[in-house]
MARSE-38625 format. One record per residue (C-alpha): residue number from 1; residue in three letters; x, y, z. Coordinates in steps of 0.1 Angstrom, whole numbers, plus 5000, padded with zeros to 4 digits. Each point is the difference from the previous one (the first is absolute). Example, Ala and Ser with C-alpha at 12.3 -4.5 7.8 and 13.67 -1.06 7.14 Angstrom:
ATOM num residu    x    y    z
ATOM   1    ala 5123 4955 5078
ATOM   2    ser 5014 5034 4993
***
This chain:
ATOM num residu    x    y    z
ATOM   1    met 7372 1773 8617
ATOM   2    ile 5010 4964 5001
ATOM   3    glu 5020 5006 5032
ATOM   4    ala 4969 5019 5014
ATOM   5    lys 4978 4970 4991
ATOM   6    gln 5023 4977 5018
ATOM   7    asp 5000 5021 5031
ATOM   8    leu 4962 5003 4999
ATOM   9    leu 4996 4962 4996
ATOM  10    lys 5021 4995 5032
ATOM  11    ala 4980 5026 5018
ATOM  12    leu 4967 4985 4989
ATOM  13    ala 5011 4965 5010
ATOM  14    ser 5007 5014 5036
ATOM  15    ala 4968 5019 5000
ATOM  16    ile 4979 4969 4991
ATOM  17    leu 5016 4981 5029
ATOM  18    glu 4994 5029 5023
ATOM  19    val 4963 5002 4991
ATOM  20    ser 4996 4961 4997
ATOM  21    pro 5029 4982 5018
ATOM  22    ala 4988 4965 4989
ATOM  23    ser 4996 5010 4963
ATOM  24    thr 5020 4983 4973
ATOM  25    leu 4988 5026 4973
ATOM  26    gln 5029 5010 4977
ATOM  27    ala 5006 5037 4996
ATOM  28    ala 4992 5012 4965
ATOM  29    phe 4992 5032 4981
ATOM  30    glu 4985 5005 4966
ATOM  31    ser 4998 5028 4975
ATOM  32    pro 4966 5018 5001
ATOM  33    lys 4981 4999 4967
ATOM  34    leu 4995 5038 5001
ATOM  35    ala 5029 5024 5006
ATOM  36    ala 4977 5022 5021
ATOM  37    his 4999 4972 5026
ATOM  38    gly 5037 5004 5008
ATOM  39    asp 5031 4982 4993
ATOM  40    leu 4994 4967 5019
ATOM  41    ala 4970 4981 5013
ATOM  42    cys 4997 4975 5027
ATOM  43    thr 4972 4975 5007
ATOM  44    ser 5013 4985 5032
ATOM  45    ala 4974 5016 5022
ATOM  46    met 4972 4982 4982
ATOM  47    gln 5018 4967 5002
ATOM  48    leu 5007 5004 5038
ATOM  49    ala 4965 5013 5009
ATOM  50    lys 4981 4966 4999
ATOM  51    pro 5023 4980 5023
ATOM  52    leu 5002 5030 5023
ATOM  53    lys 4963 5005 4999
ATOM  54    lys 5004 5037 4994
ATOM  55    asn 4988 5025 4975
ATOM  56    pro 5026 5002 4971
ATOM  57    arg 5002 5038 5002
ATOM  58    glu 5008 4997 5037
ATOM  59    val 5028 4976 4993
ATOM  60    ala 5012 5022 4973
ATOM  61    gln 5003 5029 5024
ATOM  62    ala 5020 4978 5024
ATOM  63    leu 5023 4990 4972
ATOM  64    ile 5006 5036 4991
ATOM  65    glu 5008 5010 5036
ATOM  66    ala 5025 4972 5002
ATOM  67    leu 5016 5009 4967
ATOM  68    glu 5003 5037 5009
ATOM  69    arg 5021 4991 5030
ATOM  70    asp 5027 4987 4977
ATOM  71    pro 5027 5025 4991
ATOM  72    ala 5005 4986 4965
ATOM  73    val 4963 5003 4993
ATOM  74    arg 5000 5036 5010
ATOM  75    ser 5029 5007 4977
ATOM  76    his 4983 4984 4970
ATOM  77    val 4963 5006 5004
ATOM  78    glu 4983 5033 4996
ATOM  79    ser 4965 4989 5010
ATOM  80    phe 4976 4971 5007
ATOM  81    glu 4964 4996 4990
ATOM  82    ile 4974 4974 5009
ATOM  83    ala 4977 4994 4971
ATOM  84    gly 4969 4979 4993
ATOM  85    pro 4996 4970 5023
ATOM  86    gly 5035 5002 5014
ATOM  87    phe 5026 5007 4972
ATOM  88    ile 5031 5018 5012
ATOM  89    asn 5013 5023 4973
ATOM  90    leu 5035 5015 5005
ATOM  91    arg 5014 5031 4983
ATOM  92    leu 5038 5001 4999
ATOM  93    arg 5021 5030 5004
ATOM  94    ala 5013 5014 4968
ATOM  95    ala 5036 4989 5009
ATOM  96    ala 4990 4964 5004
ATOM  97    arg 4983 5000 4966
ATOM  98    gln 5029 5017 4983
ATOM  99    ala 5026 4976 5015
ATOM 100    ile 4990 4974 4974
ATOM 101    val 5018 5019 4973
ATOM 102    arg 5033 4998 5019
ATOM 103    glu 4993 4963 5009
ATOM 104    val 4995 4990 4963
ATOM 105    leu 5030 5019 4988
ATOM 106    ala 5023 4985 5027
ATOM 107    ala 4988 4964 4993
ATOM 108    ala 4999 5004 4961
ATOM 109    glu 4996 4966 4985
ATOM 110    gly 4997 4984 5035
ATOM 111    phe 4969 5020 5009
ATOM 112    gly 4972 4976 5008
ATOM 113    arg 5023 4970 5002
ATOM 114    arg 5006 4980 5032
ATOM 115    ala 5032 4984 5012
ATOM 116    pro 5006 4963 4993
ATOM 117    asn 4978 4979 5024
ATOM 118    gly 5018 4966 4995
ATOM 119    arg 4969 4985 4984
ATOM 120    gln 4997 4984 4966
ATOM 121    val 4971 4994 4976
ATOM 122    leu 4997 4980 4968
ATOM 123    val 4978 5014 4974
ATOM 124    glu 4989 4977 4971
ATOM 125    phe 4986 5017 4969
ATOM 126    val 4996 4998 4963
ATOM 127    ser 5007 4962 5001
ATOM 128    ala 4990 4995 4963
ATOM 129    asn 5007 4967 4984
ATOM 130    pro 5021 5006 4969
ATOM 131    thr 4974 4992 4974
ATOM 132    gly 4997 5035 4985
ATOM 133    pro 5006 5038 5004
ATOM 134    leu 4990 5016 5032
ATOM 135    his 4965 5014 4998
ATOM 136    val 4986 5032 5016
ATOM 137    gly 4987 4979 5030
ATOM 138    his 5037 4989 5006
ATOM 139    gly 5008 5038 4997
ATOM 140    arg 4975 5008 5027
ATOM 141    gln 5015 4973 5022
ATOM 142    ala 5036 5012 4993
ATOM 143    ala 4991 5036 5009
ATOM 144    leu 4982 4990 5032
ATOM 145    gly 5027 4976 5011
ATOM 146    asp 5030 5023 4993
ATOM 147    ala 4982 5028 5018
ATOM 148    ile 4992 4979 5030
ATOM 149    cys 5036 4988 5001
ATOM 150    asn 5012 5036 5000
ATOM 151    leu 4974 5010 5027
ATOM 152    phe 5014 4973 5023
ATOM 153    glu 5035 5011 4994
ATOM 154    thr 4990 5036 5011
ATOM 155    gln 4989 4984 5032
ATOM 156    gly 5033 4984 5008
ATOM 157    trp 4992 4964 4986
ATOM 158    ser 5025 4979 4981
ATOM 159    val 4980 4990 4969
ATOM 160    trp 5005 4969 4978
ATOM 161    arg 4983 5002 4966
ATOM 162    glu 4991 4965 4986
ATOM 163    phe 4986 4988 4966
ATOM 164    tyr 4984 4965 5001
ATOM 165    tyr 4993 4980 4969
ATOM 166    asn 4996 4966 4984
ATOM 167    asp 5022 4989 4972
ATOM 168    ala 4985 4965 4995
ATOM 169    gly 4963 5001 5004
ATOM 170    val 4970 4996 4975
ATOM 171    gln 5004 5036 4988
ATOM 172    ile 5037 4994 4992
ATOM 173    ala 4990 4968 4981
ATOM 174    thr 4976 5021 4980
ATOM 175    leu 5028 5026 4993
ATOM 176    thr 5023 4973 4988
ATOM 177    ala 4972 4985 4977
ATOM 178    ser 4993 5035 4986
ATOM 179    thr 5037 5006 4992
ATOM 180    leu 5003 4965 4984
ATOM 181    ala 4969 5007 4978
ATOM 182    arg 5017 5033 4988
ATOM 183    leu 5032 4980 4993
ATOM 184    asn 4980 4977 4979
ATOM 185    gly 4988 5029 4978
ATOM 186    leu 4965 5003 5016
ATOM 187    lys 4984 5033 5010
ATOM 188    pro 4968 5010 5018
ATOM 189    gly 4970 4992 4978
ATOM 190    asp 5016 4970 4982
ATOM 191    glu 4981 4968 5001
ATOM 192    lys 5026 4982 5021
ATOM 193    trp 5007 5029 5023
ATOM 194    pro 4995 4987 5037
ATOM 195    glu 4967 5012 5014
ATOM 196    ser 5016 5008 5034
ATOM 197    ala 5031 5017 4985
ATOM 198    tyr 5011 5035 5007
ATOM 199    asn 4993 5023 4970
ATOM 200    gly 5022 5031 5006
ATOM 201    asp 5028 5010 4977
ATOM 202    tyr 5024 4993 5027
ATOM 203    ile 4998 4962 4994
ATOM 204    ala 5013 5006 4964
ATOM 205    asp 5028 5020 5015
ATOM 206    ile 5009 4972 5024
ATOM 207    ala 4999 4975 4971
ATOM 208    ala 5023 5023 4979
ATOM 209    gly 5024 5003 5029
ATOM 210    phe 5001 4962 5005
ATOM 211    thr 5007 4994 4963
ATOM 212    ala 5028 5026 5001
ATOM 213    arg 5015 4982 5030
ATOM 214    gln 5000 5032 5020
ATOM 215    thr 5012 5002 5036
ATOM 216    val 4976 5017 5023
ATOM 217    lys 5008 5012 5035
ATOM 218    ala 4975 5010 5027
ATOM 219    asp 5007 5010 5036
ATOM 220    asp 4996 4965 5012
ATOM 221    arg 5009 4978 4970
ATOM 222    glu 5019 4997 4967
ATOM 223    phe 4995 4977 4971
ATOM 224    thr 5013 4994 4965
ATOM 225    ala 4977 4985 4974
ATOM 226    ser 5010 4969 4982
ATOM 227    gly 4979 5008 4969
ATOM 228    asp 4989 4964 4999
ATOM 229    ile 4963 4997 4995
ATOM 230    val 4998 4966 5017
ATOM 231    asp 5017 5014 5031
ATOM 232    val 4967 5005 5018
ATOM 233    glu 5017 5005 5035
ATOM 234    gly 5024 5025 4984
ATOM 235    ile 4970 5019 4985
ATOM 236    arg 4984 5001 5034
ATOM 237    gln 5031 5013 5018
ATOM 238    phe 5007 5026 4972
ATOM 239    ala 4964 5013 5000
ATOM 240    val 5000 5003 5038
ATOM 241    ala 5034 5018 4999
ATOM 242    tyr 4989 5022 4971
ATOM 243    leu 4968 5011 5018
ATOM 244    arg 5017 5005 5033
ATOM 245    his 5024 5024 4981
ATOM 246    glu 4970 5018 4986
ATOM 247    gln 4985 5003 5035
ATOM 248    asp 5033 5014 5012
ATOM 249    leu 4999 5027 4972
ATOM 250    asp 4964 5008 5010
ATOM 251    leu 5010 5003 5036
ATOM 252    gln 5031 5021 4993
ATOM 253    ala 4979 5024 4979
ATOM 254    phe 4977 5003 5030
ATOM 255    gly 5029 5005 5024
ATOM 256    val 4992 4969 5021
ATOM 257    arg 5026 4976 5013
ATOM 258    phe 5000 4967 5019
ATOM 259    asp 5024 4985 5025
ATOM 260    his 4991 4964 4991
ATOM 261    tyr 4981 4978 4975
ATOM 262    phe 4985 4969 5017
ATOM 263    leu 4990 4970 4979
ATOM 264    glu 4968 4981 5009
ATOM 265    ser 5017 4969 4985
ATOM 266    ser 5027 5002 5027
ATOM 267    leu 4975 4993 5026
ATOM 268    tyr 4995 4966 4984
ATOM 269    ser 5036 4992 4991
ATOM 270    ser 5012 5008 5035
ATOM 271    gly 4973 4979 5016
ATOM 272    gln 4983 5030 5018
ATOM 273    val 4966 4992 4987
ATOM 274    glu 5001 4964 5011
ATOM 275    ala 5014 5010 5033
ATOM 276    thr 4971 5025 5004
ATOM 277    val 4974 4973 4992
ATOM 278    ser 5017 4975 5023
ATOM 279    arg 5000 5026 5028
ATOM 280    leu 4962 5006 4995
ATOM 281    val 4993 4963 5000
ATOM 282    ala 5021 4993 5031
ATOM 283    ala 4982 5028 5018
ATOM 284    gly 4966 4983 4994
ATOM 285    lys 4988 5030 4979
ATOM 286    thr 4992 4980 4969
ATOM 287    tyr 4976 4971 4991
ATOM 288    glu 4994 4977 4970
ATOM 289    gln 4967 5001 4982
ATOM 290    asp 4989 4988 4966
ATOM 291    gly 5036 4993 4992
ATOM 292    ala 5011 5035 5006
ATOM 293    leu 5021 5016 5028
ATOM 294    trp 4982 5029 5019
ATOM 295    leu 5011 5027 5023
ATOM 296    arg 4978 5007 5031
ATOM 297    ser 5001 5037 4991
ATOM 298    thr 4965 5005 5017
ATOM 299    asp 5019 4997 5033
ATOM 300    tyr 5016 5033 4992
ATOM 301    gly 4970 5020 4987
ATOM 302    asp 4998 4989 4965
ATOM 303    asp 4964 4994 4986
ATOM 304    lys 5008 4965 4989
ATOM 305    asp 5028 4975 5002
ATOM 306    arg 5023 5001 4969
ATOM 307    val 5015 4972 4977
ATOM 308    met 5037 4998 5003
ATOM 309    arg 5007 4970 4977
ATOM 310    lys 4975 4992 4973
ATOM 311    ser 4986 4964 4996
ATOM 312    gly 5018 4977 4976
ATOM 313    thr 5032 5021 4998
ATOM 314    thr 5034 4987 5011
ATOM 315    gly 5036 5005 4992
ATOM 316    asp 5001 5036 4986
ATOM 317    glu 4995 5036 5009
ATOM 318    ser 4964 5001 4987
ATOM 319    gln 4987 4978 5027
ATOM 320    tyr 5000 5030 5024
ATOM 321    thr 4975 5028 4997
ATOM 322    tyr 5016 5034 4996
ATOM 323    phe 4997 5013 5035
ATOM 324    val 5022 4972 5013
ATOM 325    pro 5033 5013 4986
ATOM 326    asp 4988 5035 5012
ATOM 327    val 5000 4987 5036
ATOM 328    ala 5035 4985 4995
ATOM 329    tyr 5012 5032 4985
ATOM 330    his 4987 5021 5029
ATOM 331    ile 5016 4975 5025
ATOM 332    asn 5032 5006 4981
ATOM 333    lys 4996 5038 5004
ATOM 334    phe 4994 4996 5037
ATOM 335    ser 5030 4976 5004
ATOM 336    arg 5022 5028 4984
ATOM 337    gly 4991 5022 5029
ATOM 338    tyr 4974 5021 4984
ATOM 339    thr 4973 5001 5027
ATOM 340    lys 4984 5029 4980
ATOM 341    ala 4991 4992 4965
ATOM 342    ile 4977 5019 4975
ATOM 343    asn 4986 4986 4967
ATOM 344    ile 4987 5024 4974
ATOM 345    gln 4979 4980 4977
ATOM 346    gly 4969 5002 4976
ATOM 347    gly 4965 4999 5014
ATOM 348    asp 4996 4964 4987
ATOM 349    his 5022 4988 5028
ATOM 350    his 4974 5009 5026
ATOM 351    gly 4987 4964 5003
ATOM 352    thr 5035 4987 5008
ATOM 353    ile 5006 5022 5031
ATOM 354    ala 4980 4979 5025
ATOM 355    arg 5014 4966 4988
ATOM 356    val 5036 5012 5000
ATOM 357    arg 4998 5015 5034
ATOM 358    ala 4982 4969 5012
ATOM 359    gly 5028 4978 4987
ATOM 360    leu 5026 5022 5017
ATOM 361    gln 4982 4998 5033
ATOM 362    ala 4995 4963 4997
ATOM 363    ser 5037 4994 4992
ATOM 364    gly 5010 5007 5036
ATOM 365    val 5032 5019 4991
ATOM 366    gly 4991 5030 5022
ATOM 367    ile 4986 5023 4974
ATOM 368    thr 4976 5026 5016
ATOM 369    pro 4964 5002 4987
ATOM 370    gly 4995 5026 4972
ATOM 371    tyr 5033 4991 4984
ATOM 372    pro 5007 5012 4973
ATOM 373    asp 4984 5034 4994
ATOM 374    tyr 4983 5004 4967
ATOM 375    val 4994 5030 4977
ATOM 376    leu 4976 4990 4972
ATOM 377    his 4995 5022 4971
ATOM 378    lys 4973 5002 4974
ATOM 379    met 5009 5001 4963
ATOM 380    val 5004 5031 4978
ATOM 381    thr 4979 5012 4971
ATOM 382    val 5019 5021 4975
ATOM 383    met 4982 5028 4980
ATOM 384    arg 5015 5018 4971
ATOM 385    gly 4983 5024 4977
ATOM 386    gly 4968 4995 5020
ATOM 387    glu 5000 4962 4993
ATOM 388    glu 5011 4970 5020
ATOM 389    val 5032 4984 4988
ATOM 390    lys 5000 4963 5004
ATOM 391    ile 5026 4985 4976
ATOM 392    ser 5037 5004 4994
ATOM 393    lys 5015 4988 4968
ATOM 394    arg 5031 4989 5020
ATOM 395    ala 4980 4981 5026
ATOM 396    gly 4971 4989 4978
ATOM 397    ser 4972 5004 5026
ATOM 398    tyr 5009 5027 5025
ATOM 399    val 5016 5033 5005
ATOM 400    thr 5036 4997 5013
ATOM 401    leu 5018 5021 5026
ATOM 402    arg 5025 5010 4973
ATOM 403    asp 4971 5013 4979
ATOM 404    leu 4988 5022 5027
ATOM 405    ile 5035 5015 5008
ATOM 406    asp 5005 5005 4962
ATOM 407    trp 4968 5018 4996
ATOM 408    thr 5005 5023 5031
ATOM 409    ser 5030 4998 5023
ATOM 410    arg 5013 4980 5029
ATOM 411    asp 4991 5028 5025
ATOM 412    ala 4964 5002 4987
ATOM 413    val 4995 4961 5002
ATOM 414    arg 5015 4998 5035
ATOM 415    phe 4981 5029 5014
ATOM 416    phe 4967 4990 4983
ATOM 417    leu 5001 4963 5010
ATOM 418    ile 5006 5009 5037
ATOM 419    ser 4975 5028 5002
ATOM 420    arg 4970 4979 5010
ATOM 421    lys 4996 4973 5027
ATOM 422    ala 5012 4967 4988
ATOM 423    asp 4967 4983 5004
ATOM 424    thr 4981 5025 4978
ATOM 425    glu 4997 4998 4963
ATOM 426    phe 5020 5026 4980
ATOM 427    thr 4998 5014 4966
ATOM 428    phe 5032 5012 4985
ATOM 429    asp 4992 5029 4977
ATOM 430    val 5029 5004 4976
ATOM 431    asp 4988 5033 4988
ATOM 432    leu 4998 5014 5035
ATOM 433    ala 5035 4987 5007
ATOM 434    leu 5013 5021 4971
ATOM 435    lys 4983 5032 5010
ATOM 436    gln 5021 5029 5014
ATOM 437    asn 4976 5017 5022
ATOM 438    asp 4985 4996 5035
ATOM 439    glu 4977 4973 4989
ATOM 440    asn 5029 4977 4998
ATOM 441    pro 5010 4992 5036
ATOM 442    val 5037 4990 4994
ATOM 443    phe 5005 5031 4978
ATOM 444    tyr 4984 5022 5027
ATOM 445    val 5024 4986 5027
ATOM 446    gln 5031 5000 4978
ATOM 447    tyr 4992 5036 4987
ATOM 448    ala 4999 5011 5037
ATOM 449    his 5036 4987 5005
ATOM 450    ala 5012 5015 4967
ATOM 451    arg 4983 5034 5008
ATOM 452    ile 5018 5002 5034
ATOM 453    cys 5033 4992 4982
ATOM 454    ser 4994 5028 4976
ATOM 455    val 4992 5026 5027
ATOM 456    ile 5031 4991 5019
ATOM 457    gln 5021 5002 4968
ATOM 458    gln 4986 5035 4993
ATOM 459    tyr 5010 5010 5035
ATOM 460    val 5035 4988 4994
ATOM 461    asp 5001 5017 4966
ATOM 462    lys 4991 5032 5015
ATOM 463    gly 5030 4997 5024
ATOM 464    gly 4982 4984 5029
ATOM 465    asn 5018 4973 5022
ATOM 466    ala 4980 4968 5001
ATOM 467    ala 5025 4984 5024
ATOM 468    gly 4993 4999 5037
ATOM 469    leu 4962 5005 4998
ATOM 470    glu 4995 4980 5031
ATOM 471    ser 5014 5031 5020
ATOM 472    ala 4973 5023 4985
ATOM 473    asp 4978 5019 5024
ATOM 474    leu 4968 4980 4997
ATOM 475    ser 4979 5022 5023
ATOM 476    val 4987 5019 4969
ATOM 477    leu 4982 4969 4987
ATOM 478    asn 4965 5008 5014
ATOM 479    ala 4978 5002 4968
ATOM 480    pro 4972 4976 4999
ATOM 481    thr 5014 4982 4969
ATOM 482    glu 5034 4997 5018
ATOM 483    thr 4983 4985 5031
ATOM 484    ala 4981 4975 4978
ATOM 485    leu 5031 4990 4981
ATOM 486    met 5021 4995 5032
ATOM 487    gln 4972 4978 5015
ATOM 488    arg 5001 4978 4970
ATOM 489    leu 5038 4996 5002
ATOM 490    ala 4996 4991 5037
ATOM 491    asp 4976 4972 4991
ATOM 492    tyr 5026 4981 4979
ATOM 493    pro 5016 4978 5026
ATOM 494    ala 4968 4988 5016
ATOM 495    met 4985 4994 4965
ATOM 496    leu 5030 4979 4991
ATOM 497    ser 4997 4979 5032
ATOM 498    ser 4963 4995 4995
ATOM 499    ala 5003 4991 4963
ATOM 500    ala 5026 4973 5009
ATOM 501    glu 4980 4986 5029
ATOM 502    thr 4968 4997 4979
ATOM 503    leu 5018 4990 4967
ATOM 504    ala 4984 5030 4983
ATOM 505    pro 5025 5017 4975
ATOM 506    his 4971 5018 4985
ATOM 507    asp 5001 5023 5031
ATOM 508    leu 5032 5015 4985
ATOM 509    thr 4982 5011 4968
ATOM 510    phe 4972 5016 5019
ATOM 511    tyr 5025 5017 5023
ATOM 512    leu 5021 5012 4971
ATOM 513    arg 4970 5015 4983
ATOM 514    asp 4992 5018 5032
ATOM 515    val 5035 5014 5003
ATOM 516    ala 5000 5012 4964
ATOM 517    ser 4966 5016 5005
ATOM 518    ala 5012 5018 5031
ATOM 519    phe 5031 5012 4981
ATOM 520    his 4982 5012 4969
ATOM 521    ser 4975 5019 5023
ATOM 522    tyr 5031 5016 5016
ATOM 523    tyr 5015 5008 4967
ATOM 524    ala 4969 5017 4989
ATOM 525    ala 4996 5020 5032
ATOM 526    glu 5036 5013 5008
ATOM 527    arg 5030 5013 4982
ATOM 528    phe 5034 4984 5008
ATOM 529    leu 5026 5022 4984
ATOM 530    val 4992 5031 5021
ATOM 531    asp 5024 5029 5008
ATOM 532    asp 5001 4991 5037
ATOM 533    asp 5026 4973 5000
ATOM 534    ala 4991 4987 5034
ATOM 535    val 4965 4993 4988
ATOM 536    ala 5013 4986 4967
ATOM 537    arg 5023 4976 5019
ATOM 538    ala 4973 4988 5022
ATOM 539    arg 4976 4993 4972
ATOM 540    leu 5029 4983 4980
ATOM 541    ala 5007 4979 5030
ATOM 542    leu 4963 4988 5001
ATOM 543    leu 5002 4993 4963
ATOM 544    ser 5031 4981 5003
ATOM 545    ala 4985 4978 5029
ATOM 546    thr 4970 4994 4978
ATOM 547    arg 5021 4990 4971
ATOM 548    gln 5019 4976 5022
ATOM 549    val 4968 4983 5014
ATOM 550    ile 4986 4997 4964
ATOM 551    arg 5032 4984 4988
ATOM 552    asn 5002 4976 5031
ATOM 553    ala 4964 4989 4994
ATOM 554    leu 5003 4995 4963
ATOM 555    ala 5032 4979 5006
ATOM 556    val 4980 4976 5021
ATOM 557    leu 4976 4996 4971
ATOM 558    gly 5029 4995 4976
ATOM 559    val 4990 5032 4981
ATOM 560    ser 5025 5027 4989
ATOM 561    ala 5001 5036 5012
ATOM 562    pro 5009 5021 4969
ATOM 563    glu 5015 5034 5005
ATOM 564    lys 4986 5013 4966
ATOM 565    met 4968 4993 4982
***
């Protein structure tokens, strides 16, 4: 069916130019919402009607006549129908629909993937300062970021995964003070316990490790504790390394990896922040007022100009407001050749988008408007036993990602956290994630995969040959449930492409549920291990193709495809 769609798109492009030679309209088909309307639908006639000053149904008829003159169209299309104000519905010949089974089996893991396109993208996500365990919000960000990376890889992009954090800011100073307090024998609730200190049990663990002179190793740093309570700098470095190691364990448990860890402090030590400020000043994009340095961000669509350097501050990093190193960081990304960059961040970063983009435009380094792309996510509410869970003993004030994985599973956490649009609030129901029925979406999808594996194994156990199913006679696949399932499989490549383009990994979860639903309906309606081996092999071929597509889509989400459940 994919080959048929490609032939039909070429034919439609030619038909559009025949009907409207000056048109720049792109040829496109979509799947009808109702199966009764056919296999493909086209809205081109309605889009062409206004500039042509013609009735849409008249334009639709002209397009159909042009299409019918194409030999490839005649070989693939059984009938055309003009519906409503000018929709064109196409019903494919059975062979064109059935071809998707052979196409999936031939491509296997590569089905839906595009060849390398020579382009590269940097995706920044998680980017949590090492001040405590990763919380469920970081988990949502990790799931979104990793899935978006995987989506771009399916479309032929070279993807660079980056984690950005600060190891020397105010939060790190608080972490150091908290650890020092523990080393001095204090604990939360004591009279001399610092008011701003972190209260989780992990602070006691850091202090114990420092006293024991442990060596901790993270992906991007390693440090050995001195055990000396007056070694404040050593306490800071050990605490950062300890928590970076803990973050690594969280991410490993979640199946997420990074290519690089970028330190905010390096932007200062390398002079990139000062160079960025100097560039903006030299370009005339700043001004002094009330002792502060301001960026003329309103020149680039911001609602007001923004302070870059606070009044009365000189000689340290704190003199600059937090968006200034962000501008320097994104100039760094661009200078590394990443003309496409995506940031996955919490919704609280919404206010920084305009000022960062304004600073990038004002810098004059050639960055295009709208750089970088942003995916902002809302936080997650965790429910367990019908009640909201807010506190983790380990973290002290929030539920950690590790908690959620321990309570359920990595697969459930990944699938659930991607299953809604990033900018919508999400409630993670632990009890639902543990259910083994069709109420639980990840179970519903994984069970479809396991069920197919079971049927194929039964076929083999009865002496059937499951090899070479791509050569099965597919002409017998004409049942309505078979047609519906084949249509869902054919939708996969276009769905992948659209999800990558719109940064919408949740589309995969909806797609997977649709495929699982189509399979379960097929399972309920037809028998597979029938006496007629030709029919059995055709149906097994369709099941095998369905299994492959489910497995491919789950892999993009970072979710496993179990063979038994």
